[in-house]
C-alpha positions as CSV (number, residue, x, y, z in Angstrom):
1,M,-13.5,186.4,106.2
2,K,-12.5,189.2,108.6
3,V,-11.8,186.6,111.4
4,R,-9.7,184.5,109.0
5,A,-7.8,187.5,107.8
6,L,-7.1,188.6,111.4
7,V,-5.9,185.1,112.4
8,A,-3.7,184.9,109.2
9,S,-2.2,188.4,109.7
10,L,-1.5,187.7,113.4
11,A,0.2,184.4,112.5
12,I,2.4,186.1,109.9
13,I,3.4,189.1,112.1
14,G,3.9,186.7,115.0
15,S,6.3,184.6,112.9
16,A,8.3,187.7,112.2
17,A,8.4,188.6,115.9
18,G,9.5,185.1,116.8
19,A,12.3,184.9,114.2
20,G,14.9,186.3,116.4
21,F,14.9,189.9,115.2
22,A,16.2,192.2,117.9
23,N,14.9,195.4,116.4
24,A,13.0,196.6,113.3
25,E,16.1,197.0,111.1
26,D,17.2,193.5,111.8
27,L,14.5,192.5,109.5
28,A,16.6,193.5,106.5
29,K,20.3,193.4,105.8
30,P,22.4,195.2,103.2
31,I,23.5,193.1,100.2
32,Q,27.1,192.2,100.5
33,P,29.6,192.0,97.6
34,P,30.5,188.5,96.6
35,K,33.2,186.7,98.6
36,Q,35.5,183.8,98.1
37,I,35.0,183.6,94.4
38,D,37.3,181.4,92.3
39,L,38.0,183.9,89.5
40,G,39.1,181.4,87.0
41,M,36.1,179.2,87.5
42,A,33.8,182.2,87.4
43,E,35.3,183.4,84.1
44,L,34.7,180.0,82.6
45,G,31.2,180.0,84.0
46,K,30.5,183.4,82.4
47,K,31.4,182.0,79.0
48,L,29.1,179.0,79.5
49,Y,26.3,181.2,80.8
50,F,26.2,183.1,77.6
51,D,27.0,180.2,75.3
52,P,23.9,179.0,73.3
53,R,25.8,175.9,72.2
54,L,24.7,174.2,75.4
55,S,21.2,174.0,73.8
56,K,19.9,171.6,71.2
57,S,19.1,174.4,68.8
58,G,22.3,176.2,69.4
59,F,20.3,179.4,70.0
60,I,19.3,179.3,73.7
61,S,21.7,180.2,76.5
62,C,21.2,180.7,80.2
63,N,21.0,184.4,79.5
64,S,18.0,183.9,77.2
65,C,15.7,183.5,80.1
66,H,17.8,185.1,82.8
67,N,18.9,188.2,80.9
68,L,21.5,190.2,82.9
69,S,20.5,193.4,81.1
70,M,16.8,192.9,82.2
71,G,17.1,192.3,85.9
72,G,18.2,188.7,85.5
73,T,14.9,187.6,84.0
74,D,13.1,187.9,80.6
75,N,10.2,190.1,81.4
76,I,7.5,187.8,79.9
77,P,5.0,185.8,81.8
78,T,6.6,182.4,81.1
79,S,9.8,181.8,79.1
80,I,10.1,180.5,75.6
81,G,12.1,177.3,75.2
82,D,13.2,174.8,72.5
83,K,10.9,174.8,69.4
84,W,9.0,177.8,70.7
85,Q,7.6,175.9,73.6
86,Q,5.9,178.1,76.2
87,G,7.2,177.4,79.7
88,P,4.9,176.6,82.6
89,I,6.2,179.2,85.0
90,N,7.7,182.6,85.3
91,A,11.5,182.8,85.1
92,P,12.8,183.9,88.5
93,T,15.7,186.4,88.6
94,V,19.2,185.0,88.7
95,L,20.4,188.2,90.5
96,N,21.1,187.5,94.2
97,S,20.0,183.9,93.7
98,S,23.0,182.7,95.7
99,L,21.1,184.0,98.8
100,N,18.1,181.6,98.2
101,V,17.4,178.7,100.4
102,A,16.9,176.6,97.3
103,Q,16.4,177.1,93.6
104,F,13.4,177.2,91.3
105,W,9.9,178.3,92.5
106,D,9.3,174.8,94.0
107,G,12.7,174.4,95.5
108,R,13.5,171.3,93.6
109,A,17.2,172.2,93.3
110,A,19.2,172.5,96.5
111,D,21.7,175.0,95.1
112,L,23.0,176.9,92.1
113,K,25.1,174.0,90.9
114,E,22.1,171.6,90.8
115,Q,19.9,174.2,89.2
116,A,22.4,174.9,86.4
117,G,22.0,171.4,85.0
118,G,18.2,171.4,84.9
119,P,17.5,173.7,81.9
120,I,20.2,172.1,79.7
121,A,18.5,168.7,79.8
122,N,14.9,170.0,80.0
123,P,13.1,169.2,76.7
124,G,11.0,172.3,77.2
125,E,13.9,174.7,77.8
126,M,17.3,174.2,76.2
127,G,16.2,170.7,75.0
128,F,19.7,169.1,75.0
129,T,21.2,166.3,77.1
130,H,24.1,166.6,79.5
131,Q,26.1,164.1,77.5
132,L,25.6,165.9,74.2
133,A,26.3,169.3,75.8
134,V,29.6,168.0,77.1
135,G,30.3,166.5,73.8
136,V,30.0,169.9,72.1
137,L,32.3,171.5,74.6
138,E,34.9,168.7,74.0
139,T,35.0,169.7,70.3
140,I,36.1,173.2,71.1
141,P,39.9,173.3,71.8
142,E,39.7,176.6,73.8
143,Y,37.2,175.1,76.2
144,V,39.2,171.9,76.6
145,R,42.2,173.9,77.6
146,E,40.3,176.2,80.0
147,F,38.5,173.4,81.7
148,K,41.9,171.6,82.3
149,V,43.4,174.8,83.7
150,V,40.4,175.4,86.0
151,F,39.7,171.9,87.2
152,G,43.0,170.1,86.6
153,K,41.4,167.2,84.7
154,D,41.8,166.0,81.1
155,K,38.1,165.2,80.6
156,I,35.2,167.6,80.8
157,D,32.1,166.4,82.7
158,I,28.7,168.0,83.5
159,D,29.7,168.5,87.2
160,Q,32.5,170.8,86.0
161,V,30.0,172.7,83.7
162,T,27.4,173.3,86.4
163,A,30.1,174.2,89.0
164,A,31.5,176.8,86.7
165,I,28.1,178.3,85.9
166,A,27.2,178.4,89.6
167,E,30.5,180.1,90.5
168,F,29.7,182.9,87.9
169,E,26.2,183.2,89.3
170,K,27.5,183.8,92.8
171,T,29.0,187.0,91.5
172,L,25.6,188.3,90.4
173,V,24.7,190.3,93.5
174,T,23.4,193.8,93.5
175,P,24.7,195.8,96.5
176,N,24.4,199.6,97.2
177,S,20.7,200.1,96.6
178,R,19.4,203.3,98.1
179,F,17.7,201.1,100.8
180,D,21.1,199.5,101.6
181,Q,22.6,203.0,101.9
182,W,19.8,203.9,104.3
183,L,20.4,200.7,106.3
184,L,24.1,201.6,106.5
185,G,23.4,205.0,108.0
186,K,22.7,207.4,105.1
187,K,19.4,208.6,106.5
188,D,18.7,210.9,103.6
189,A,18.9,208.0,101.1
190,L,15.2,207.5,101.4
191,A,12.5,210.2,100.7
192,S,9.6,210.6,103.1
193,D,7.2,208.5,101.0
194,E,9.7,205.7,100.6
195,L,10.4,205.6,104.3
196,A,6.6,205.6,105.0
197,G,6.4,202.6,102.6
198,W,9.1,200.8,104.5
199,N,7.2,201.4,107.8
200,L,4.0,200.1,106.2
201,F,5.9,197.1,104.8
202,K,7.0,196.3,108.4
203,E,3.8,197.1,110.2
204,S,1.5,195.2,107.8
205,G,3.5,191.9,108.2
206,C,5.2,191.8,104.8
207,V,8.5,191.3,106.5
208,A,7.5,187.9,107.9
209,C,8.2,186.5,104.5
210,H,10.3,189.2,102.8
211,N,13.2,189.6,105.2
212,G,17.0,189.2,105.4
213,E,19.6,190.2,102.9
214,A,17.5,189.4,99.8
215,L,14.2,190.4,101.3
216,G,12.8,187.0,100.4
217,G,14.1,183.7,99.0
218,T,14.6,182.0,102.4
219,S,11.2,180.3,103.0
220,F,8.3,178.6,101.3
221,Q,4.8,180.1,101.8
222,K,1.3,179.3,100.6
223,M,0.2,181.6,97.8
224,G,-3.3,182.6,98.8
225,L,-3.2,182.5,102.6
226,V,-6.4,184.5,103.3
227,E,-8.1,184.2,99.9
228,P,-7.3,181.6,97.2
229,Y,-5.0,182.8,94.4
230,K,-6.9,182.3,91.1
231,T,-4.7,181.2,88.2
232,T,-4.8,178.9,85.2
233,A,-1.1,178.0,85.6
234,A,-0.4,174.3,86.1
235,A,2.4,174.7,88.6
236,K,1.4,173.4,92.0
237,G,4.5,174.7,94.0
238,R,6.2,172.3,96.4
239,A,3.4,169.7,95.8
240,D,5.1,169.1,92.4
241,V,8.2,168.0,94.3
242,T,6.8,166.3,97.4
243,G,3.6,164.9,96.0
244,K,1.8,166.1,99.1
245,D,-1.5,168.0,98.7
246,A,-0.6,170.0,101.8
247,D,2.2,171.6,99.7
248,R,-0.1,172.7,96.9
249,M,0.5,176.4,96.1
250,M,3.5,176.5,98.4
251,F,6.1,178.5,96.6
252,K,9.5,179.9,97.4
253,V,9.1,183.5,98.5
254,P,10.7,185.6,95.8
255,T,13.4,188.1,96.5
256,L,12.2,191.7,96.3
257,R,15.7,193.0,95.3
258,N,15.5,194.8,91.9
259,V,11.8,194.0,91.9
260,E,10.9,197.0,89.7
261,M,12.9,195.3,86.9
262,T,11.6,191.8,87.3
263,Y,8.0,192.1,86.0
264,P,5.7,190.4,85.4
265,Y,5.1,189.2,88.9
266,F,4.3,185.9,90.7
267,H,4.9,182.3,89.6
268,D,2.5,182.7,86.7
269,G,3.6,186.2,85.6
270,A,0.0,187.4,85.7
271,Y,0.5,190.9,87.0
272,W,2.6,193.5,85.3
273,T,2.8,196.4,87.7
274,L,4.0,196.7,91.3
275,K,0.8,198.5,92.2
276,E,-1.2,195.4,91.2
277,A,1.3,193.0,92.9
278,V,1.1,195.0,96.2
279,D,-2.7,195.0,96.0
280,V,-2.9,191.2,95.4
281,M,-0.4,190.4,98.2
282,G,-2.2,192.7,100.7
283,R,-5.5,191.1,100.0
284,L,-4.5,187.4,99.6
285,Q,-1.7,187.1,102.1
286,L,-2.6,189.7,104.8
287,G,-6.3,190.2,104.4
288,K,-5.6,193.9,104.0
289,K,-6.8,196.4,101.4
290,F,-4.2,199.1,101.0
291,T,-5.4,202.5,100.2
292,D,-4.1,204.2,97.0
293,K,-1.8,206.3,99.1
294,E,-0.5,203.3,101.1
295,N,0.0,201.3,97.9
296,A,1.9,204.1,96.3
297,Q,4.2,204.4,99.4
298,I,5.0,200.7,99.4
299,V,5.7,200.8,95.7
300,A,8.0,203.8,96.3
301,F,9.9,201.8,98.9
302,L,10.1,198.7,96.6
303,K,11.8,200.8,94.0
304,T,14.6,201.7,96.4
305,L,15.6,198.0,96.4
306,T,17.2,198.3,92.9
307,G,21.0,197.8,93.5
308,E,24.0,198.2,91.3
309,Q,23.7,195.8,88.4
310,P,26.6,193.4,87.7
311,K,29.2,195.0,85.5
312,F,31.5,192.9,83.4
313,D,32.8,192.5,79.8
314,L,30.7,190.2,77.7
315,P,32.8,187.0,77.0
316,I,34.3,186.3,73.6
317,L,33.1,182.8,73.1
318,P,35.6,180.4,71.6
319,P,34.9,179.4,67.9
320,S,33.0,176.2,67.5
321,G,34.6,173.0,66.3
322,D,31.2,171.3,66.5
323,K,30.0,170.0,63.1
324,T,26.9,168.4,64.4
325,P,23.9,169.3,62.2
326,R,21.5,171.6,64.1
327,P,17.8,172.4,63.5
328,K,16.8,175.8,62.3
329,P,16.5,178.4,65.0
330,F,13.5,177.6,67.2
331,A,12.1,175.4,64.4
332,K,8.6,174.2,65.0
């Protein structure tokens, strides 16, 4: 086991060294404010993000599972969908998701626009269809007018819906964390134990996967590199997309931004504390057992990654013109 752990750790650290980082602080970049946002489209997308009428029951919105007051997630192991169905996987945070190489844990959506359409038509999530969702929007005069202003078309379609939601999600970045302030030169932004945690994070090889602006989200890695990850969850990672056994347990590396807010952790939501998550990652990915002091220092560092949360007025949703009978809320 020790030999395997050493080989795995050397491979991980070597991958970081070969990734083109000129110096240690090139491993991480400060979060940047959103750029080149179409404000009209983003404002429309904000309404759609919070609008439960895009679901079959009329009670589930994007914000139900990616709650912007809870770190962009729902703080339960796996989300609850249409008719109280328990989802198969932990809801990843929507905050800073524009920085991801792909969307969903298994990367099945190439970008935010493609991702936005998935839950609407998923029978275990919002439980609707794209056609019916668009049909509801077409019964609401305010939406009809706003879509025409934003897109210049007389007819609403699902591409417009998902494009608007994606444009709003691009605004959901969280700059100005204490770690960002430190990266930008404010050397007293981190306390001694937090700085020690950052140094441990680098030296242990965590940065091989958790690097860049989002400290993650830019690669797929095997969960359980040194030791197998034991879980009862059905999700198989990239293998669910590619059908290749070699991709089993290959998941998108999650961002660590705002990680103290996005519990429980991992694709199955099995661990509720950062202390547990750090211990599991050290053992399974690096073959390293952190001492209690080391664990506490890394956790202290991780808590400095909480940035400024998105600030905006909640949208006033247009009144419904939809007279379609709906089932009772979350009816079984």
